[in-house]
Chimera marker file (.cmm) of the C-alpha trace (Angstrom):
<marker_set name="trace">
<marker id="1" x="74.997" y="-122.051" z="-64.503" r="1" g="1" b="0" radius="0.5"/>
<marker id="2" x="72.854" y="-121.862" z="-67.589" r="1" g="1" b="0" radius="0.5"/>
<marker id="3" x="71.358" y="-125.315" z="-67.107" r="1" g="1" b="0" radius="0.5"/>
<marker id="4" x="74.624" y="-127.177" z="-67.703" r="1" g="1" b="0" radius="0.5"/>
<marker id="5" x="75.249" y="-130.677" z="-66.416" r="1" g="1" b="0" radius="0.5"/>
<marker id="6" x="78.210" y="-131.698" z="-64.261" r="1" g="1" b="0" radius="0.5"/>
<marker id="7" x="79.843" y="-133.105" z="-67.393" r="1" g="1" b="0" radius="0.5"/>
<marker id="8" x="79.279" y="-129.789" z="-69.216" r="1" g="1" b="0" radius="0.5"/>
<marker id="9" x="80.760" y="-127.832" z="-66.332" r="1" g="1" b="0" radius="0.5"/>
<marker id="10" x="83.964" y="-129.884" z="-66.483" r="1" g="1" b="0" radius="0.5"/>
<marker id="11" x="84.559" y="-128.391" z="-69.935" r="1" g="1" b="0" radius="0.5"/>
<marker id="12" x="84.426" y="-124.743" z="-68.901" r="1" g="1" b="0" radius="0.5"/>
<marker id="13" x="87.428" y="-122.903" z="-67.488" r="1" g="1" b="0" radius="0.5"/>
<marker id="14" x="87.419" y="-121.742" z="-63.897" r="1" g="1" b="0" radius="0.5"/>
<marker id="15" x="89.508" y="-118.614" z="-63.612" r="1" g="1" b="0" radius="0.5"/>
<marker id="16" x="89.909" y="-118.814" z="-59.843" r="1" g="1" b="0" radius="0.5"/>
<marker id="17" x="92.315" y="-121.569" z="-58.722" r="1" g="1" b="0" radius="0.5"/>
<marker id="18" x="90.649" y="-122.169" z="-55.350" r="1" g="1" b="0" radius="0.5"/>
<marker id="19" x="87.233" y="-122.480" z="-56.969" r="1" g="1" b="0" radius="0.5"/>
<marker id="20" x="88.645" y="-124.874" z="-59.557" r="1" g="1" b="0" radius="0.5"/>
<marker id="21" x="90.353" y="-127.002" z="-56.889" r="1" g="1" b="0" radius="0.5"/>
<marker id="22" x="87.003" y="-127.483" z="-55.164" r="1" g="1" b="0" radius="0.5"/>
<marker id="23" x="84.703" y="-127.716" z="-58.165" r="1" g="1" b="0" radius="0.5"/>
<marker id="24" x="86.576" y="-130.056" z="-60.518" r="1" g="1" b="0" radius="0.5"/>
<marker id="25" x="86.912" y="-132.975" z="-58.045" r="1" g="1" b="0" radius="0.5"/>
<marker id="26" x="83.283" y="-132.535" z="-56.970" r="1" g="1" b="0" radius="0.5"/>
<marker id="27" x="82.078" y="-132.504" z="-60.581" r="1" g="1" b="0" radius="0.5"/>
<marker id="28" x="84.151" y="-135.615" z="-61.342" r="1" g="1" b="0" radius="0.5"/>
<marker id="29" x="82.601" y="-137.365" z="-58.316" r="1" g="1" b="0" radius="0.5"/>
<marker id="30" x="79.102" y="-136.451" z="-59.526" r="1" g="1" b="0" radius="0.5"/>
<marker id="31" x="79.870" y="-137.829" z="-62.986" r="1" g="1" b="0" radius="0.5"/>
<marker id="32" x="81.273" y="-141.024" z="-61.492" r="1" g="1" b="0" radius="0.5"/>
<marker id="33" x="78.240" y="-141.494" z="-59.218" r="1" g="1" b="0" radius="0.5"/>
<marker id="34" x="75.900" y="-140.932" z="-62.177" r="1" g="1" b="0" radius="0.5"/>
<marker id="35" x="77.968" y="-143.270" z="-64.399" r="1" g="1" b="0" radius="0.5"/>
<marker id="36" x="78.631" y="-140.446" z="-66.850" r="1" g="1" b="0" radius="0.5"/>
<marker id="37" x="81.584" y="-140.743" z="-69.185" r="1" g="1" b="0" radius="0.5"/>
<marker id="38" x="84.319" y="-138.251" z="-68.462" r="1" g="1" b="0" radius="0.5"/>
<marker id="39" x="86.400" y="-138.271" z="-71.589" r="1" g="1" b="0" radius="0.5"/>
<marker id="40" x="90.165" y="-138.603" z="-71.502" r="1" g="1" b="0" radius="0.5"/>
<marker id="41" x="90.435" y="-135.103" z="-72.969" r="1" g="1" b="0" radius="0.5"/>
<marker id="42" x="89.288" y="-133.573" z="-69.700" r="1" g="1" b="0" radius="0.5"/>
<marker id="43" x="91.799" y="-132.641" z="-67.026" r="1" g="1" b="0" radius="0.5"/>
<marker id="44" x="91.575" y="-135.364" z="-64.408" r="1" g="1" b="0" radius="0.5"/>
<marker id="45" x="94.444" y="-134.165" z="-62.255" r="1" g="1" b="0" radius="0.5"/>
<marker id="46" x="94.008" y="-133.327" z="-58.615" r="1" g="1" b="0" radius="0.5"/>
<marker id="47" x="94.863" y="-130.574" z="-58.090" r="1" g="1" b="0" radius="0.5"/>
<marker id="48" x="93.662" y="-129.567" z="-61.532" r="1" g="1" b="0" radius="0.5"/>
<marker id="49" x="96.450" y="-129.404" z="-64.057" r="1" g="1" b="0" radius="0.5"/>
<marker id="50" x="98.616" y="-131.890" z="-62.134" r="1" g="1" b="0" radius="0.5"/>
<link id1="1" id2="2" r="1" g="1" b="0" radius="0.2"/>
<link id1="2" id2="3" r="1" g="1" b="0" radius="0.2"/>
<link id1="3" id2="4" r="1" g="1" b="0" radius="0.2"/>
<link id1="4" id2="5" r="1" g="1" b="0" radius="0.2"/>
<link id1="5" id2="6" r="1" g="1" b="0" radius="0.2"/>
<link id1="6" id2="7" r="1" g="1" b="0" radius="0.2"/>
<link id1="7" id2="8" r="1" g="1" b="0" radius="0.2"/>
<link id1="8" id2="9" r="1" g="1" b="0" radius="0.2"/>
<link id1="9" id2="10" r="1" g="1" b="0" radius="0.2"/>
<link id1="10" id2="11" r="1" g="1" b="0" radius="0.2"/>
<link id1="11" id2="12" r="1" g="1" b="0" radius="0.2"/>
<link id1="12" id2="13" r="1" g="1" b="0" radius="0.2"/>
<link id1="13" id2="14" r="1" g="1" b="0" radius="0.2"/>
<link id1="14" id2="15" r="1" g="1" b="0" radius="0.2"/>
<link id1="15" id2="16" r="1" g="1" b="0" radius="0.2"/>
<link id1="16" id2="17" r="1" g="1" b="0" radius="0.2"/>
<link id1="17" id2="18" r="1" g="1" b="0" radius="0.2"/>
<link id1="18" id2="19" r="1" g="1" b="0" radius="0.2"/>
<link id1="19" id2="20" r="1" g="1" b="0" radius="0.2"/>
<link id1="20" id2="21" r="1" g="1" b="0" radius="0.2"/>
<link id1="21" id2="22" r="1" g="1" b="0" radius="0.2"/>
<link id1="22" id2="23" r="1" g="1" b="0" radius="0.2"/>
<link id1="23" id2="24" r="1" g="1" b="0" radius="0.2"/>
<link id1="24" id2="25" r="1" g="1" b="0" radius="0.2"/>
<link id1="25" id2="26" r="1" g="1" b="0" radius="0.2"/>
<link id1="26" id2="27" r="1" g="1" b="0" radius="0.2"/>
<link id1="27" id2="28" r="1" g="1" b="0" radius="0.2"/>
<link id1="28" id2="29" r="1" g="1" b="0" radius="0.2"/>
<link id1="29" id2="30" r="1" g="1" b="0" radius="0.2"/>
<link id1="30" id2="31" r="1" g="1" b="0" radius="0.2"/>
<link id1="31" id2="32" r="1" g="1" b="0" radius="0.2"/>
<link id1="32" id2="33" r="1" g="1" b="0" radius="0.2"/>
<link id1="33" id2="34" r="1" g="1" b="0" radius="0.2"/>
<link id1="34" id2="35" r="1" g="1" b="0" radius="0.2"/>
<link id1="35" id2="36" r="1" g="1" b="0" radius="0.2"/>
<link id1="36" id2="37" r="1" g="1" b="0" radius="0.2"/>
<link id1="37" id2="38" r="1" g="1" b="0" radius="0.2"/>
<link id1="38" id2="39" r="1" g="1" b="0" radius="0.2"/>
<link id1="39" id2="40" r="1" g="1" b="0" radius="0.2"/>
<link id1="40" id2="41" r="1" g="1" b="0" radius="0.2"/>
<link id1="41" id2="42" r="1" g="1" b="0" radius="0.2"/>
<link id1="42" id2="43" r="1" g="1" b="0" radius="0.2"/>
<link id1="43" id2="44" r="1" g="1" b="0" radius="0.2"/>
<link id1="44" id2="45" r="1" g="1" b="0" radius="0.2"/>
<link id1="45" id2="46" r="1" g="1" b="0" radius="0.2"/>
<link id1="46" id2="47" r="1" g="1" b="0" radius="0.2"/>
<link id1="47" id2="48" r="1" g="1" b="0" radius="0.2"/>
<link id1="48" id2="49" r="1" g="1" b="0" radius="0.2"/>
<link id1="49" id2="50" r="1" g="1" b="0" radius="0.2"/>
</marker_set>
């Protein structure tokens, strides 16, 4: 995806709800494992938007 990091990918919209439900938690887990800051402005709900 254009060389973006997991943190970058959290900022882009996913227009397919099933894809978003799988990707957002996985990207958050990657950021947590890599000790990357996931800002409070990002949607941290699971499912997304919750």
